[in-house]
Structures are given as C-alpha cells and as structure tokens.
C-alpha positions as CSV (number, residue, x, y, z in Angstrom):
1,M,-51.7,-1.3,-53.3
2,Q,-49.7,1.4,-51.4
3,Q,-49.1,4.7,-53.5
4,A,-45.1,5.9,-53.3
5,I,-43.3,9.0,-52.6
6,A,-41.5,9.4,-55.9
7,I,-37.7,11.1,-55.6
8,L,-35.5,11.9,-58.7
9,D,-32.3,13.2,-58.9
10,S,-29.3,13.8,-61.5
11,G,-27.4,10.8,-59.7
12,V,-26.9,9.8,-56.4
13,G,-27.1,13.1,-54.7
14,G,-30.8,12.7,-54.0
15,L,-30.4,9.7,-51.9
16,T,-29.6,12.2,-49.1
17,V,-33.1,13.4,-49.2
18,A,-34.5,9.9,-49.8
19,K,-32.5,8.7,-46.4
20,E,-34.2,11.4,-44.6
21,V,-37.5,10.7,-45.9
22,M,-37.3,7.0,-44.9
23,R,-36.1,8.2,-41.3
24,Q,-39.2,10.3,-40.9
25,L,-41.8,8.3,-43.0
26,P,-40.6,4.6,-42.3
27,R,-44.2,3.5,-43.4
28,E,-43.9,5.1,-46.7
29,K,-42.7,3.4,-49.8
30,V,-40.0,5.3,-52.0
31,I,-39.5,5.2,-55.8
32,Y,-36.2,6.5,-56.6
33,F,-34.6,7.4,-59.9
34,G,-30.9,8.8,-60.1
35,D,-30.0,10.1,-63.7
36,T,-26.3,8.8,-63.1
37,A,-25.9,8.2,-67.1
38,R,-26.4,12.0,-67.9
39,T,-25.0,13.3,-64.6
40,P,-24.0,16.1,-63.7
41,Y,-26.7,18.4,-64.4
42,G,-24.8,21.7,-63.2
43,P,-22.9,22.5,-66.5
44,R,-26.1,21.9,-68.7
45,S,-28.6,24.4,-70.0
46,S,-31.7,25.2,-68.1
47,E,-33.7,23.7,-71.1
48,E,-32.0,20.5,-71.2
49,V,-32.4,19.8,-67.3
50,K,-35.8,20.7,-67.9
51,Q,-36.2,18.3,-70.5
52,F,-34.3,15.5,-68.5
53,T,-36.6,16.1,-65.6
54,E,-39.6,16.0,-67.3
55,Q,-38.3,12.5,-69.0
56,I,-37.8,11.3,-65.7
57,V,-41.1,12.4,-64.1
58,D,-42.9,10.6,-67.1
59,F,-41.0,7.5,-66.2
60,L,-42.2,7.9,-62.2
61,I,-45.8,8.9,-62.9
62,Q,-46.7,5.3,-64.5
63,F,-46.1,4.0,-60.9
64,D,-49.0,6.6,-59.8
65,P,-47.1,8.1,-56.9
66,K,-48.9,10.7,-54.4
67,V,-46.1,13.0,-54.4
68,I,-43.0,14.0,-56.3
69,V,-39.7,15.2,-54.7
70,I,-37.4,16.8,-57.2
71,A,-33.9,16.1,-55.2
72,C,-31.8,18.1,-57.2
73,N,-31.2,21.8,-56.7
74,T,-30.3,22.4,-60.4
75,A,-33.5,20.4,-61.4
76,T,-35.5,22.5,-58.9
77,A,-34.2,25.8,-60.3
78,A,-35.0,24.8,-63.9
79,A,-38.2,22.8,-63.7
80,L,-40.1,22.8,-60.4
81,D,-42.7,25.3,-61.7
82,H,-43.3,23.5,-64.9
83,I,-43.5,20.2,-63.5
84,S,-45.8,21.4,-60.9
85,Q,-48.2,22.8,-63.9
86,K,-47.6,19.5,-65.7
87,V,-48.8,16.9,-63.1
88,D,-51.8,16.9,-60.7
89,I,-50.1,15.7,-57.6
90,P,-47.9,17.7,-55.5
91,V,-44.4,18.5,-56.7
92,I,-41.6,19.6,-54.1
93,G,-38.2,21.0,-54.5
94,V,-35.4,21.4,-52.3
95,I,-34.6,25.2,-52.5
96,H,-37.1,26.7,-50.4
97,P,-36.9,24.0,-47.5
98,G,-33.1,24.7,-47.5
99,A,-33.7,28.5,-47.3
100,R,-36.1,28.1,-44.6
101,A,-33.6,25.9,-42.7
102,A,-30.8,28.6,-43.1
103,I,-32.7,31.5,-41.9
104,T,-33.6,29.7,-38.7
105,A,-29.9,28.8,-38.4
106,T,-28.1,32.2,-39.2
107,K,-27.2,34.6,-36.2
108,T,-25.7,37.3,-38.2
109,G,-27.7,37.0,-41.5
110,N,-24.7,36.3,-43.5
111,I,-25.4,33.1,-45.3
112,G,-23.3,31.4,-48.0
113,V,-24.6,29.2,-50.8
114,I,-22.5,26.5,-52.7
115,G,-23.8,24.5,-55.6
116,T,-23.7,23.8,-59.3
117,M,-23.1,26.0,-62.0
118,G,-26.7,25.9,-62.8
119,T,-28.2,26.5,-59.4
120,I,-25.8,29.1,-58.5
121,N,-26.4,31.1,-61.9
122,S,-29.9,30.6,-61.8
123,G,-30.1,32.9,-58.5
124,A,-32.8,30.4,-57.1
125,Y,-31.2,30.6,-53.8
126,T,-30.7,34.3,-53.4
127,T,-34.4,34.6,-54.4
128,A,-35.8,32.3,-51.9
129,L,-33.5,33.6,-49.1
130,K,-34.5,37.2,-50.0
131,Q,-38.4,36.2,-50.1
132,L,-38.2,34.9,-46.7
133,S,-35.9,37.7,-45.0
134,P,-34.9,40.8,-47.2
135,Y,-32.3,41.8,-44.8
136,I,-30.4,38.5,-45.4
137,N,-26.8,38.9,-47.1
138,V,-26.4,36.0,-49.5
139,M,-22.8,35.1,-50.8
140,S,-22.9,32.3,-53.7
141,Q,-20.1,30.3,-55.0
142,A,-20.4,27.4,-57.6
143,C,-18.2,24.5,-57.1
144,P,-18.4,22.3,-60.3
145,A,-15.7,19.7,-59.2
146,L,-17.6,18.2,-56.1
147,V,-20.6,16.2,-58.0
148,P,-17.9,14.0,-60.0
149,L,-16.2,12.9,-56.6
150,V,-19.7,11.8,-55.1
151,E,-20.7,10.2,-58.2
152,Q,-17.4,8.3,-58.2
153,G,-18.0,7.0,-54.7
154,D,-14.9,9.1,-53.6
155,F,-16.0,10.6,-50.3
156,R,-13.0,10.8,-47.7
157,S,-9.8,10.1,-50.1
158,E,-6.7,13.0,-49.7
159,H,-7.8,13.9,-53.1
160,T,-11.3,14.5,-52.3
161,R,-10.4,16.7,-49.3
162,S,-7.8,18.6,-51.0
163,T,-10.4,19.2,-54.1
164,V,-13.0,20.1,-51.4
165,S,-10.6,22.4,-49.9
166,E,-9.5,24.1,-52.9
167,S,-13.2,24.6,-54.4
168,L,-14.0,26.6,-51.0
169,N,-11.2,28.8,-51.4
170,G,-13.4,31.6,-52.5
171,M,-16.1,31.2,-49.3
172,K,-13.6,30.4,-46.7
173,D,-12.7,34.1,-46.2
174,K,-16.6,35.3,-46.5
175,P,-18.2,36.5,-43.2
176,I,-20.5,33.8,-42.9
177,D,-21.9,31.9,-40.0
178,T,-24.3,29.5,-42.3
179,L,-23.4,27.5,-45.4
180,I,-26.0,26.1,-47.7
181,L,-25.2,23.2,-49.3
182,G,-27.0,24.0,-52.4
183,C,-26.5,20.6,-54.1
184,T,-27.8,17.3,-52.7
185,H,-24.6,15.5,-53.4
186,Y,-22.8,17.7,-51.1
187,P,-23.9,16.0,-47.8
188,F,-22.1,12.9,-48.8
189,L,-18.8,15.5,-48.4
190,M,-20.1,16.9,-45.1
191,E,-16.9,16.1,-43.0
192,P,-14.3,17.7,-45.6
193,I,-16.4,20.6,-46.1
194,G,-16.8,21.0,-42.3
195,Q,-13.0,20.8,-42.2
196,A,-12.5,23.3,-44.5
197,M,-15.0,25.9,-43.5
198,G,-14.3,25.3,-39.7
199,P,-16.2,25.0,-36.7
200,H,-17.9,28.8,-36.6
201,V,-19.8,28.0,-39.8
202,K,-23.2,25.8,-39.8
203,L,-23.7,23.5,-42.8
204,I,-27.2,23.4,-44.1
205,S,-28.5,20.2,-45.8
206,S,-32.0,20.9,-47.2
207,A,-32.6,17.1,-46.7
208,D,-34.2,17.2,-43.3
209,E,-36.7,20.3,-44.0
210,T,-37.6,18.6,-47.5
211,A,-38.6,15.4,-45.9
212,R,-40.5,17.6,-43.2
213,E,-42.2,19.3,-46.0
214,T,-43.4,16.0,-47.6
215,S,-44.5,14.9,-44.3
216,T,-46.6,17.9,-43.7
217,I,-48.1,17.9,-47.3
218,L,-49.1,14.4,-47.0
219,Y,-50.6,14.6,-43.6
220,D,-52.7,17.9,-44.8
221,K,-53.9,15.9,-47.8
222,G,-54.9,12.6,-45.7
223,K,-52.2,10.6,-47.5
224,L,-49.8,9.4,-45.1
225,A,-49.3,5.6,-45.2
226,I,-51.5,3.8,-42.7
227,G,-51.2,0.0,-41.1
228,D,-48.2,-2.0,-40.6
229,E,-47.7,-3.2,-44.4
230,T,-43.8,-3.3,-45.1
231,P,-43.0,-0.9,-48.0
232,V,-40.8,-2.2,-50.7
233,H,-38.5,0.5,-52.0
234,Q,-37.7,0.7,-55.8
235,F,-34.6,2.2,-56.8
236,F,-33.7,3.0,-60.5
237,C,-30.8,4.5,-62.4
238,S,-30.0,5.3,-66.0
239,G,-26.2,4.5,-65.8
240,D,-23.7,2.0,-64.0
241,P,-25.9,-0.1,-61.5
242,V,-22.9,-1.6,-59.6
243,M,-21.6,1.9,-58.8
244,F,-24.9,3.2,-57.9
245,Q,-26.2,0.2,-55.9
246,S,-22.8,0.3,-54.0
247,I,-23.3,4.1,-52.9
248,A,-26.9,3.9,-52.5
249,R,-26.5,0.5,-49.8
250,S,-23.5,2.4,-48.1
251,W,-25.4,5.8,-47.6
252,L,-28.9,4.4,-46.7
253,G,-27.5,1.4,-44.4
254,E,-30.1,1.1,-41.8
255,Q,-32.9,2.5,-43.5
256,I,-32.9,-0.6,-46.0
257,R,-31.1,-3.2,-44.2
258,N,-34.3,-4.6,-43.0
259,T,-36.7,-3.3,-45.7
260,P,-37.4,-5.3,-49.3
261,V,-35.8,-3.3,-51.8
262,V,-35.7,-3.5,-55.7
263,W,-33.1,-2.4,-57.7
264,Q,-33.5,-1.7,-61.6
265,V,-31.5,0.1,-64.5
266,S,-33.8,2.1,-67.0
267,K,-32.9,3.9,-69.9
268,L,-34.8,7.0,-70.7
C-alpha cells in the first residue's frame, strides 16, 4: 500500500501546493483536505486555527501518510510547531519555503508580503525573512477580501480585478521588487495581482519551493515512491462538494486528467 503525502488547507488555496507536488512528484499519492465549511481562517484567532488544524491532522493521520504539508499560511503560522510535536512524521509549512524563494528573487532587498489578517498579524514572514537575511526590508499588508473571491471560484471577473486592485492600494506605492503571495489562495489571482503591481514586481508563490522541500525530505528519508504504480489521489472537503470539485478540476487540470481521483466530503 503506497503511503501518501497529506496536504491540508482552509479551503481550495492549498490546491496550488498540491498541483506543484503532483507535477514534481508524479508517482506520489496525494490526500488533500480543504476545510471549505470553515474558511476563511484569516480572521479567526490563533487558538481556533490551531484547533481546526489539529482536527484535520487527526483525520488525515488515519490514512498513515508519510509527510504532512500544511498548505495554508495562517495555519502554518498558528500550528506548525504544535503539529510537528504532536505527530512522528515530518510536517512542512509554506512560510519558510516562500521566504527562501523571495530572498533568492529580490535584487534590492525590499520585499512585500500580502496575506490574511492572521498571517500578517503573526509576523511569521518577517521573522522567517530576517532569519535568512537581517538586511531585508519587509513591508506587509493584510488583504482579507481576496480569499472569499477564490472560494467562490471568481478569478477573472471585473469585480475581482477591481477588488484585487483596491486591496493592493497600500502596497503599490511601496519600493518593493518582490511580493510574496502569503496565502496559498492568492496564486489563483496571479493575473490580476500582477496587473495591479506592474511588471517590475516579481510575484512569489510558495508552492514550488514547498513541493521541492517535500521532495528533499522524502528523498533524505528514503520515502520517495518507486515503481510504476499509478497513484489514486483522494480529495476531501468539509463544505460544498460541487464548488470544491469544480475549482479543483479546473485548477489541477493535467495533473489529474489521467489519474484516478476519489472525491469525498467529510464533516470534522
């Protein structure tokens, strides 16, 4: 029985990480849980987010995964250390991988971060960036209006473009050359965010670096999948399965077109 990579998120945002994991590690089975019934996590207290994350991990651990990826910045900030101590398998968050990618990309050392209220208020990105380079200048801003757009599957409408542009008003005038999309929902809005910020700002999604870190850890532990067995991915959500499945199929596209997938709803 092939052990899976378990990926969790507050909703559909973690699909950006799942897509990159499937692309980089096509032999690996993925079990994904999106807590769509309780999204967004950003306005919630740190304790509540930690409790929700623990409930999802308790659910996922029954499948005996070989690694857990917390593909939610708010949950990473609130619960990564707690979950790492609770389980005896590697737990990966998305904040440090995103910070590393931004440090590599910036030319001026001026880095912007956008995220949920919970992520920005935690200061987790500033801490991670300063740990890597004390000379980095970090400018942060919460954008609470963006996650609901993604959860509703509204990525490219005129309403979305204007909402994104208004949400970024405080960041547009900052002297940054790199902007961390500090919420895994935001890559769904990469196009309108890029238009609002302009071509001189490099957008950083943590998905690529998080998938790379997952690959490295599994390789180091001798846990990478081998052989030609076709993985059967499993996707769970706690809310509306129709909307979740529609967004997931659209976003994952090629990654699941020729791969067996099981869609399920689970109330925690």
